[in-house]
N, CA, C and O atoms as a MOPAC input file, in Angstrom:
PM7 MOZYME 1SCF
protein

 N    -80.30700 1    31.67800 1   -20.47700 1
 C    -79.16500 1    31.19100 1   -21.07400 1
 C    -78.92700 1    29.71600 1   -20.63300 1
 O    -78.41800 1    28.89700 1   -21.39700 1
 N    -79.33600 1    29.40200 1   -19.31200 1
 C    -79.20400 1    28.11900 1   -18.48200 1
 C    -79.88500 1    27.16300 1   -19.34900 1
 O    -79.28500 1    26.15800 1   -19.73100 1
 N    -81.13500 1    27.40500 1   -19.70100 1
 C    -81.73100 1    26.10300 1   -20.39800 1
 C    -81.21000 1    25.94200 1   -21.81300 1
 O    -81.26800 1    24.79800 1   -22.26300 1
 N    -80.77200 1    26.77200 1   -22.49700 1
 C    -79.93200 1    26.42700 1   -23.70300 1
 C    -78.70400 1    25.50800 1   -23.27000 1
 O    -78.56500 1    24.43100 1   -23.85000 1
 N    -77.81900 1    25.88400 1   -22.28800 1
 C    -76.72900 1    25.33300 1   -21.87000 1
 C    -77.34000 1    23.84100 1   -21.42300 1
 O    -76.86300 1    22.84300 1   -21.96300 1
 N    -78.28200 1    23.71900 1   -20.54200 1
 C    -78.80200 1    22.45100 1   -20.21700 1
 C    -79.16000 1    21.55100 1   -21.21500 1
 O    -78.95500 1    20.34200 1   -21.10500 1
 N    -79.77300 1    22.15900 1   -22.34800 1
 C    -80.12800 1    21.31200 1   -23.53700 1
 C    -79.01300 1    20.88500 1   -24.26700 1
 O    -79.02000 1    19.79000 1   -24.83000 1
 N    -78.11100 1    21.60300 1   -24.30900 1
 C    -76.88900 1    21.39700 1   -25.12200 1
 C    -76.05800 1    20.22500 1   -24.37000 1
 O    -75.34200 1    19.43500 1   -24.98500 1
 N    -76.22800 1    20.20800 1   -23.06200 1
 C    -75.40900 1    19.21800 1   -22.55500 1
 C    -76.22600 1    18.01600 1   -21.90000 1
 O    -75.82000 1    17.17800 1   -21.09500 1
 N    -77.36700 1    18.14900 1   -22.41000 1
 C    -78.51300 1    16.89300 1   -22.09500 1
 C    -78.54900 1    16.69700 1   -20.63600 1
 O    -78.48700 1    15.52600 1   -20.26000 1
 N    -78.64200 1    17.67700 1   -19.68600 1
 C    -78.77300 1    17.81200 1   -18.42200 1
 C    -79.87800 1    18.61000 1   -17.88800 1
 O    -80.34100 1    19.45300 1   -18.65700 1
 N    -80.38000 1    18.51000 1   -16.74600 1
 C    -81.32800 1    19.73900 1   -16.30400 1
 C    -80.79800 1    20.98600 1   -15.76300 1
 O    -79.67000 1    21.05900 1   -15.27500 1
 N    -81.49500 1    21.82900 1   -15.83600 1
 C    -81.05700 1    23.03200 1   -15.15300 1
 C    -80.59800 1    22.86500 1   -13.80200 1
 O    -79.52800 1    23.32200 1   -13.40100 1
 N    -81.49200 1    22.14400 1   -13.02600 1
 C    -81.02300 1    22.20100 1   -11.82500 1
 C    -79.80100 1    21.21600 1   -11.58700 1
 O    -79.19500 1    21.25900 1   -10.51700 1
 N    -79.50700 1    20.48500 1   -12.41500 1
 C    -78.04000 1    19.79100 1   -12.39400 1
 C    -77.07700 1    20.88500 1   -12.63000 1
 O    -76.13200 1    20.81000 1   -11.84400 1
 N    -77.01000 1    21.78900 1   -13.37900 1
 C    -76.22000 1    22.77200 1   -13.63100 1
 C    -75.82300 1    23.53300 1   -12.43400 1
 O    -74.66300 1    23.86300 1   -12.18700 1
 N    -76.95500 1    23.81700 1   -11.63200 1
 C    -76.75500 1    24.77300 1   -10.47300 1
 C    -76.46500 1    24.05400 1    -9.26700 1
 O    -76.17500 1    24.67300 1    -8.24300 1
 N    -76.52600 1    22.63400 1    -9.30200 1
 C    -76.08400 1    21.86700 1    -8.17100 1
 C    -77.36300 1    21.60000 1    -7.22200 1
 O    -77.14100 1    21.08700 1    -6.12500 1
 N    -78.63500 1    21.90600 1    -7.56800 1
 C    -79.71200 1    21.62500 1    -6.93600 1
 C    -80.02600 1    20.19200 1    -6.91800 1
 O    -79.50900 1    19.50400 1    -7.79800 1
 N    -80.82800 1    19.60800 1    -6.01300 1
 C    -81.23500 1    18.18300 1    -6.20100 1
 C    -82.35600 1    18.15000 1    -7.33800 1
 O    -83.12400 1    19.08200 1    -7.57800 1
 N    -82.32300 1    17.00800 1    -7.95000 1
 C    -83.18500 1    16.99500 1    -9.26000 1
 C    -84.25800 1    15.86400 1    -8.86800 1
 O    -83.95500 1    15.01900 1    -8.02600 1
 N    -85.42300 1    15.86200 1    -9.44500 1
 C    -86.40800 1    14.78700 1    -9.40800 1
 C    -86.47900 1    14.06400 1   -10.76100 1
 O    -86.82500 1    14.73800 1   -11.73200 1
 N    -86.23700 1    12.98000 1   -10.90200 1
 C    -86.05300 1    12.30700 1   -12.10000 1
 C    -87.37900 1    11.30600 1   -12.06900 1
 O    -87.60500 1    10.54000 1   -11.13200 1
 N    -88.17700 1    11.43300 1   -13.18900 1
 C    -89.11500 1    10.53800 1   -13.27400 1
 C    -88.80200 1     9.49500 1   -14.38600 1
 O    -87.97600 1     9.69500 1   -15.27500 1
 N    -89.60300 1     8.27000 1   -14.23900 1
 C    -89.27200 1     7.23600 1   -15.06500 1
 C    -88.05200 1     6.53000 1   -14.95700 1
 O    -87.26800 1     6.78800 1   -14.04400 1
 N    -87.81300 1     5.63600 1   -15.83100 1
 C    -86.60500 1     4.79200 1   -15.49600 1
 C    -85.77300 1     5.01900 1   -16.47600 1
 O    -86.12100 1     5.32300 1   -17.61700 1
 N    -84.55800 1     4.87600 1   -16.06500 1
 C    -83.18100 1     5.09800 1   -16.93700 1
 C    -83.06000 1     3.90700 1   -17.76000 1
 O    -82.93000 1     2.82000 1   -17.19700 1
 N    -83.09100 1     3.99200 1   -19.18000 1
 C    -82.84200 1     2.75500 1   -19.76300 1
 C    -81.55100 1     2.96000 1   -20.76400 1
 O    -80.70900 1     3.85800 1   -20.74900 1
 N    -81.68700 1     1.76600 1   -21.68500 1
 C    -80.35000 1     2.05700 1   -22.60700 1
 C    -80.67100 1     3.19700 1   -23.64900 1
 O    -81.80200 1     3.61300 1   -23.89900 1
 N    -79.54400 1     3.61500 1   -24.19200 1
 C    -79.77200 1     4.87700 1   -25.05600 1
 C    -80.55700 1     4.42800 1   -26.26800 1
 O    -80.56400 1     3.25100 1   -26.63000 1
 N    -81.25100 1     5.43900 1   -26.92000 1
 C    -82.06900 1     4.91100 1   -28.01400 1
 C    -81.24300 1     4.34700 1   -29.11100 1
 O    -80.05700 1     4.67200 1   -29.17400 1
 N    -81.78600 1     3.48700 1   -30.03000 1
 C    -80.96500 1     3.03400 1   -30.93600 1
 C    -80.24000 1     3.92900 1   -31.95700 1
 O    -79.24800 1     3.45100 1   -32.50700 1
 N    -80.68700 1     5.35600 1   -32.31200 1
 C    -80.11800 1     6.06900 1   -33.01800 1
 C    -78.76700 1     6.76400 1   -32.29100 1
 O    -77.71700 1     7.00500 1   -32.88700 1
 N    -78.96900 1     6.96900 1   -31.20200 1
 C    -77.80200 1     7.38100 1   -30.24200 1
 C    -76.76200 1     6.40400 1   -30.20400 1
 O    -75.58200 1     6.75300 1   -30.24100 1
 N    -77.15100 1     5.05000 1   -30.12300 1
 C    -75.94100 1     4.04100 1   -30.11400 1
 C    -75.36700 1     3.92300 1   -31.28600 1
 O    -74.16200 1     3.68600 1   -31.37900 1
 N    -76.14900 1     4.07200 1   -32.31800 1
 C    -75.51500 1     4.08800 1   -33.78400 1
 C    -74.58200 1     5.22400 1   -34.00500 1
 O    -73.53800 1     5.06600 1   -34.63900 1
 N    -74.87200 1     6.16100 1   -33.58800 1
 C    -74.02100 1     7.35300 1   -33.73700 1
 C    -72.74600 1     7.07300 1   -32.90100 1
 O    -71.65000 1     7.42500 1   -33.33500 1
 N    -72.86200 1     6.50800 1   -31.82600 1
 C    -71.68900 1     6.43100 1   -30.91400 1
 C    -70.78300 1     5.38700 1   -31.53300 1
 O    -69.56700 1     5.52900 1   -31.41100 1
 N    -71.33700 1     4.23200 1   -32.26300 1
 C    -70.46000 1     3.32900 1   -33.29000 1
 C    -69.90600 1     4.01000 1   -34.23300 1
 O    -68.71200 1     3.88300 1   -34.50300 1
 N    -70.60300 1     4.71800 1   -34.77700 1
 C    -69.96500 1     5.50000 1   -36.08100 1
 C    -68.75900 1     6.30000 1   -35.64900 1
 O    -67.69500 1     6.18800 1   -36.25800 1
 N    -68.93200 1     7.29400 1   -34.36700 1
 C    -68.01500 1     7.97700 1   -33.75700 1
 C    -66.57800 1     7.19600 1   -33.65100 1
 O    -65.48800 1     7.75000 1   -33.79600 1
 N    -66.75300 1     5.99100 1   -33.40700 1
 C    -65.85900 1     5.16600 1   -33.01000 1
 C    -64.68400 1     4.65700 1   -34.28000 1
 O    -63.49900 1     4.33900 1   -34.18500 1
 N    -65.52100 1     4.73800 1   -35.35500 1
 C    -64.83400 1     4.41800 1   -36.57100 1
 C    -63.89100 1     5.26800 1   -37.09000 1
 O    -63.87900 1     6.44400 1   -36.72600 1
 N    -62.95800 1     4.77400 1   -38.03000 1
 C    -61.82300 1     5.87500 1   -38.80900 1
 C    -62.63800 1     6.72400 1   -39.43300 1
 O    -63.79900 1     6.59500 1   -39.82300 1
 N    -61.84600 1     7.65400 1   -39.47900 1
 C    -62.58400 1     8.99600 1   -40.25600 1
 C    -62.85100 1     8.71700 1   -41.76300 1
 O    -63.59000 1     9.49400 1   -42.36800 1
 N    -62.37700 1     7.81000 1   -42.31200 1
 C    -62.67400 1     7.47900 1   -43.72500 1
 C    -63.87700 1     6.99100 1   -43.57100 1
 O    -64.75700 1     7.44400 1   -44.30300 1
 N    -64.22500 1     5.92800 1   -42.56400 1
 C    -65.57700 1     5.13500 1   -42.64900 1
 C    -66.60000 1     6.29900 1   -42.11200 1
 O    -67.73200 1     6.29500 1   -42.59700 1
 N    -66.31600 1     7.14200 1   -41.28500 1
 C    -67.14000 1     8.32200 1   -40.87000 1
 C    -67.69700 1     9.21300 1   -42.21700 1
 O    -68.82800 1     9.68200 1   -42.34500 1
 N    -66.77800 1     9.28700 1   -42.99900 1
 C    -67.14300 1    10.42400 1   -44.12700 1
 C    -67.85800 1     9.45000 1   -45.10700 1
 O    -68.70400 1     9.97900 1   -45.82700 1
 N    -67.64700 1     8.05400 1   -45.25800 1
 C    -68.55100 1     7.34200 1   -46.14400 1
 C    -69.87400 1     7.09900 1   -45.61200 1
 O    -70.77800 1     7.02600 1   -46.44500 1
 N    -70.22600 1     6.93000 1   -44.14700 1
 C    -71.45900 1     7.05100 1   -43.58200 1
 C    -72.28600 1     8.37000 1   -43.92400 1
 O    -73.45100 1     8.46000 1   -44.31200 1
 N    -71.34200 1     9.37200 1   -43.66600 1
 C    -71.92400 1    10.65800 1   -43.97500 1
 C    -72.47000 1    10.99600 1   -45.32700 1
 O    -73.47100 1    11.68500 1   -45.52600 1
 N    -71.73500 1    10.46000 1   -46.20600 1
 C    -72.13500 1    10.68100 1   -47.58300 1
 C    -73.35800 1     9.86100 1   -48.06500 1
 O    -74.16300 1    10.15900 1   -48.94700 1
 N    -73.30700 1     8.66100 1   -47.21300 1
 C    -74.74100 1     7.66700 1   -47.39300 1
 C    -75.97300 1     8.57000 1   -46.92000 1
 O    -77.04800 1     8.70600 1   -47.50400 1
 N    -75.59700 1     9.09600 1   -45.83700 1
 C    -76.83000 1     9.77400 1   -44.91900 1
 C    -77.19000 1    10.91000 1   -45.94600 1
 O    -78.34900 1    11.04700 1   -46.33900 1
 N    -76.18400 1    11.70500 1   -46.36000 1
 C    -76.68700 1    12.80800 1   -47.20600 1
 C    -77.44600 1    12.57800 1   -48.42700 1
 O    -78.33600 1    13.33500 1   -48.81400 1
 N    -77.06100 1    11.47100 1   -49.05100 1
 C    -77.75400 1    11.14600 1   -50.34100 1
 C    -79.06100 1    10.50200 1   -49.90000 1
 O    -79.86900 1    10.60200 1   -50.82300 1
 N    -79.58100 1     9.87900 1   -48.84500 1
 C    -80.47200 1     9.46600 1   -48.36700 1
 C    -81.46700 1    10.62600 1   -48.15500 1
 O    -82.57500 1    10.67100 1   -48.69000 1
 N    -80.90000 1    11.67300 1   -47.21900 1
 C    -81.75900 1    12.70400 1   -46.84500 1
 C    -82.24200 1    13.49000 1   -48.11500 1
 O    -83.41300 1    13.86200 1   -48.19400 1
 N    -81.40200 1    13.71900 1   -49.03000 1
 C    -81.58600 1    14.56100 1   -50.27900 1
 C    -82.63200 1    13.88500 1   -51.09700 1
 O    -83.38900 1    14.60000 1   -51.75400 1
 N    -82.75400 1    12.66400 1   -51.13200 1
 C    -83.93200 1    11.88500 1   -51.86100 1
 C    -85.10500 1    11.87800 1   -51.15900 1
 O    -86.13100 1    11.53600 1   -51.74600 1
 N    -85.14200 1    12.23700 1   -49.84800 1
 C    -86.41300 1    12.51300 1   -49.18300 1
 C    -86.86300 1    13.82400 1   -49.21000 1
 O    -87.99800 1    13.99000 1   -48.76300 1
 N    -86.32000 1    14.71500 1   -49.58200 1
 C    -86.65900 1    16.26700 1   -49.70100 1
 C    -87.46100 1    16.35900 1   -50.98600 1
 O    -87.88400 1    17.44800 1   -51.37300 1

């Protein structure tokens, strides 16, 4: 269950249990998609619904 919880929270299992972690690589800016999702989440609900409808349309066309 810990790996699922860690994945959901976007952390390592070691972080959940308080163990020291070894991080490899550099921490950089969030990927572009994540940044866009955060910007959408900051919009009013009506704007969020509009964006979701657009995404649904594009995804349906790609099926």
